[in-house]
C-alpha positions in Angstrom: 18.7 -11.9 99.3 21.3 -12.6 96.7 25.0 -12.7 97.8 28.4 -14.2 97.1 29.5 -16.6 99.8 31.9 -19.5 100.4 31.4 -22.6 102.6 35.2 -23.4 103.1 38.6 -21.8 102.5 39.9 -21.7 99.0 40.5 -19.6 95.9 37.9 -17.9 93.6 36.5 -21.3 92.7 34.9 -21.6 96.2 32.7 -18.5 95.6 29.0 -19.2 95.2 26.3 -16.8 93.9 22.9 -17.4 95.2 20.3 -16.9 98.0 21.3 -16.4 101.6 19.3 -15.3 104.6 18.6 -11.6 105.0 20.9 -10.0 107.7 19.5 -9.3 111.1 19.6 -5.7 112.2 21.2 -5.1 115.6 20.4 -2.0 117.7 23.7 -0.2 116.8 23.7 -1.1 113.1 22.0 0.2 110.0 20.6 -1.9 107.1 22.2 -0.8 103.9 21.0 -1.5 100.3 24.4 -2.2 98.8 25.1 -0.3 95.6 28.8 -1.2 95.2 31.5 -3.1 97.0 35.3 -2.9 96.4 37.6 -5.9 96.0 40.7 -5.8 98.3 43.6 -8.3 98.6 42.5 -9.0 102.2 39.3 -10.5 100.8 41.0 -13.4 98.9 43.7 -13.7 101.6 41.1 -14.2 104.3 39.1 -16.5 102.0 42.3 -18.6 101.5 42.6 -19.0 105.3 45.6 -16.8 105.8 43.9 -14.9 108.7 42.6 -18.0 110.4 44.9 -17.5 113.3 43.3 -14.1 114.2 39.8 -14.2 112.8 37.2 -16.9 113.3 35.3 -17.8 110.1 31.5 -18.5 110.6 30.6 -20.4 107.5 29.1 -19.7 105.1 31.1 -16.5 104.8 30.0 -13.5 102.7 33.3 -11.8 101.8 34.0 -8.0 101.5 34.6 -5.2 103.9 34.2 -2.1 101.7 30.7 -0.8 100.8 28.8 2.1 99.4 25.0 2.2 99.5 21.8 3.6 100.8 20.4 3.3 104.3 17.1 1.3 104.4 16.6 1.1 108.1 18.5 2.3 111.2 18.8 0.1 114.3 16.8 1.0 117.4 19.8 2.8 119.0 21.0 4.6 115.9 20.5 8.4 115.6 23.4 9.2 113.1 21.7 8.0 109.9 18.2 7.9 108.5 16.5 6.0 105.6 17.7 7.3 102.3 21.1 8.5 103.5 24.0 7.5 101.2 26.9 6.0 103.2 30.2 4.3 102.8 31.8 1.9 105.2 34.7 -0.3 106.2 32.5 -3.0 107.6 35.0 -5.1 109.4 34.1 -7.1 112.5 36.2 -9.4 114.6 35.1 -12.5 112.7 34.4 -13.5 109.1 30.8 -14.0 108.1 28.7 -10.9 107.3 30.4 -9.2 104.4 29.5 -6.7 101.8 29.2 -8.7 98.6 25.5 -9.0 99.0 22.3 -7.1 98.2 22.1 -5.9 101.9 24.4 -5.6 104.8 23.7 -4.8 108.4 26.7 -2.5 109.2 27.7 -1.3 112.7 27.6 2.5 113.0 31.2 2.6 114.1 32.2 1.5 110.5 30.3 4.1 108.6 30.4 7.7 107.3 28.5 9.8 104.8 29.2 9.0 101.2 31.1 11.8 99.3 28.5 13.6 97.1 30.9 14.0 94.2 31.9 10.3 93.9 29.9 7.6 92.1 28.9 4.6 94.2 31.7 2.6 92.5 34.3 5.2 93.3 33.0 5.6 96.9 33.2 1.9 97.5 36.9 2.1 96.8 37.5 4.8 99.4 37.0 3.2 102.9 39.6 0.4 103.4 42.2 1.9 101.1 41.7 5.4 102.2 41.8 4.5 105.9 44.9 2.4 105.4 46.7 5.3 103.7 45.4 7.9 106.2 46.3 5.9 109.3 49.7 4.8 108.0 50.7 8.3 107.1 49.2 10.1 110.1 49.8 7.7 112.9 52.5 5.3 112.0 54.8 7.6 110.0 53.7 11.1 111.1 54.2 12.6 107.7 54.1 16.3 107.5 55.1 19.4 105.5 58.6 19.2 104.2 59.1 15.5 104.5 60.2 13.3 101.5 58.1 10.2 101.5 58.8 7.0 99.6 55.8 4.8 98.7 56.3 1.3 97.3 53.3 0.3 95.2 52.2 3.9 94.7 49.8 3.3 91.8 47.6 0.7 93.5 44.4 1.4 95.5 46.1 2.3 98.8 49.2 3.8 97.1 47.3 6.2 94.9 45.3 7.6 97.9 48.5 7.7 100.0 50.1 9.9 97.3 47.2 12.3 97.3 47.0 12.5 101.1 50.8 13.0 101.5 50.8 15.7 98.9 47.9 17.4 100.8 50.0 17.2 104.0 52.8 19.0 102.2 55.2 16.1 101.6 57.3 15.4 98.6 56.4 11.9 97.3 58.6 9.4 95.4 56.5 6.4 94.3 57.6 3.0 92.9 55.4 1.6 90.1 55.7 -0.1 86.7 56.6 2.2 83.9 53.1 2.2 82.4 51.8 3.9 85.5 54.5 6.6 85.7 52.4 9.3 84.0 49.5 8.4 86.3 51.7 9.0 89.3 53.0 12.3 87.9 49.3 13.4 87.6 48.8 12.7 91.3 51.9 14.7 92.2 54.4 12.0 92.8 57.9 11.4 91.3 57.9 7.9 89.8 60.6 5.3 89.9 60.6 1.8 88.4 60.7 -1.5 90.3 63.4 -4.1 90.0 67.2 -4.1 90.0 68.7 -0.8 90.8 65.7 0.5 92.6 67.8 1.9 95.6 70.1 3.8 93.2 67.1 5.3 91.4 65.7 6.5 94.7 69.0 7.9 95.9 69.4 9.8 92.7 66.1 11.7 93.6 66.8 11.9 97.3 70.6 11.8 97.9 70.2 12.6 101.6 67.6 9.9 102.1 63.9 9.9 102.6 62.2 10.9 105.9 59.6 8.2 105.7 58.9 5.0 103.7 55.5 3.3 103.3 55.8 -0.3 102.0 52.7 -1.6 100.3 54.4 -4.5 98.5 56.7 -6.4 100.9 59.7 -8.6 100.0 62.6 -6.8 98.3 60.9 -3.4 98.4 60.8 -3.6 102.2 64.3 -5.0 102.4 65.9 -2.0 100.6 63.9 0.6 102.5 65.9 1.0 105.7 69.0 1.9 103.7 67.2 4.7 102.0 66.1 6.5 105.2 67.6 9.5 106.8 69.1 8.8 110.3 65.8 9.6 111.9 63.7 8.1 109.1 60.5 6.2 109.8 59.4 3.0 108.1 56.0 1.3 108.0 54.5 -1.6 106.0 50.9 -2.9 105.5 52.2 -5.9 103.5 55.0 -7.6 105.5 55.3 -8.1 109.3 59.1 -8.4 108.7 59.0 -4.6 109.0 59.0 -5.1 112.8 62.5 -6.7 112.7 63.7 -3.7 110.7 62.6 -1.2 113.4 59.4 -0.1 111.6 55.7 -0.3 112.2 53.3 -2.9 110.9 49.9 -1.3 110.1 46.5 -3.1 110.1 43.8 -0.6 109.4 41.0 0.0 111.9 37.4 1.1 111.3 37.2 4.7 112.5 34.1 6.8 111.7 36.0 10.1 112.3 38.8 9.2 110.0 36.3 8.0 107.4 34.4 11.3 107.7 37.7 13.1 107.1 38.2 11.1 103.9 34.7 12.1 102.7 35.5 15.7 103.4 38.8 15.5 101.5 37.0 13.8 98.5 34.4 16.5 98.4 37.0 19.2 98.5 38.7 17.7 95.5 41.8 16.6 97.4 41.1 12.9 96.8 40.0 11.0 93.7 39.4 7.3 93.4 40.6 5.6 90.2 38.3 2.7 89.3 40.1 0.2 87.0 37.2 -2.2 86.4 33.6 -2.9 87.4 31.9 -6.3 87.6 28.3 -7.3 88.5 27.9 -9.2 91.7 27.5 -12.6 90.1 31.0 -12.2 88.5 32.8 -11.5 91.8 35.1 -14.4 91.2 36.5 -12.7 88.1 36.9 -9.5 89.9 38.9 -11.3 92.6 41.1 -13.1 90.1 42.0 -9.7 88.5 42.8 -8.2 91.9 45.0 -11.1 92.8 47.1 -10.5 89.7 48.5 -7.5 91.6 48.9 -5.0 88.7 45.7 -3.1 89.0 45.8 0.7 88.9 43.4 2.0 91.5 40.4 -0.1 92.6 38.1 -2.9 91.3 34.4 -2.6 92.1 31.5 -4.9 92.2 28.0 -3.5 91.6 24.7 -4.8 93.1 21.5 -4.1 91.1 
């Protein structure tokens, strides 16, 4: 099959497009014909070797954890899916090797859910990792609920835009940091936008003089540093971007595959609660370009790669 792979750590320049062996189908997996895969920062960070201390790399590595596609064949022990079913998945295993930037992927059932009927394959590919990150951060790490005021740093990105929508659905008021060009977009999602940079804390305090009940950091650095001072006395803090949050009394979130959570996201999308903004679409052979665009860090929504 055709796939994107890399033989050693590095940047986009190490990515190769070409033939690789077809995946073997285990008893608890399904063989998926990939229609689209989404690019995430973790893809190029893992590819650069930043996760080498926690995940073994079995080279050559096919990158990618997000997928949408069609079931070709279920494994011997699989009863949840049948050939022809349209599915989405956050196909993360405990090592780097068998990713989703390929014509086919053998995905464990524990990573999959039914694809939302009202989303395109490109939109659906952007839902699993970002949606699960937002959903688990808000529900488990921050316990956001009705009446809360939530601050989201990086609210216009892939995770941030979904977090805004989920938080609004939960009944929270949302203040979101973003560049000025994305302010109207955030207003359309139901958030109150504030700009990055000097004076950020004052701009947030002007909207929430008594503090925010929870803050979700998707950026790290200065955004995380100012967050504790913006919380109410019982406020909660979490970050997916910076482990330094632990020293500030907050929670560090690393998303987990969860088929029940993923099914909830499918339901929310089909009910019109969640939409997925797709900023750009690339063919599989141009994955390196898609990765470079994602690494620039200014993308609104998601970047998808399609597989013919």
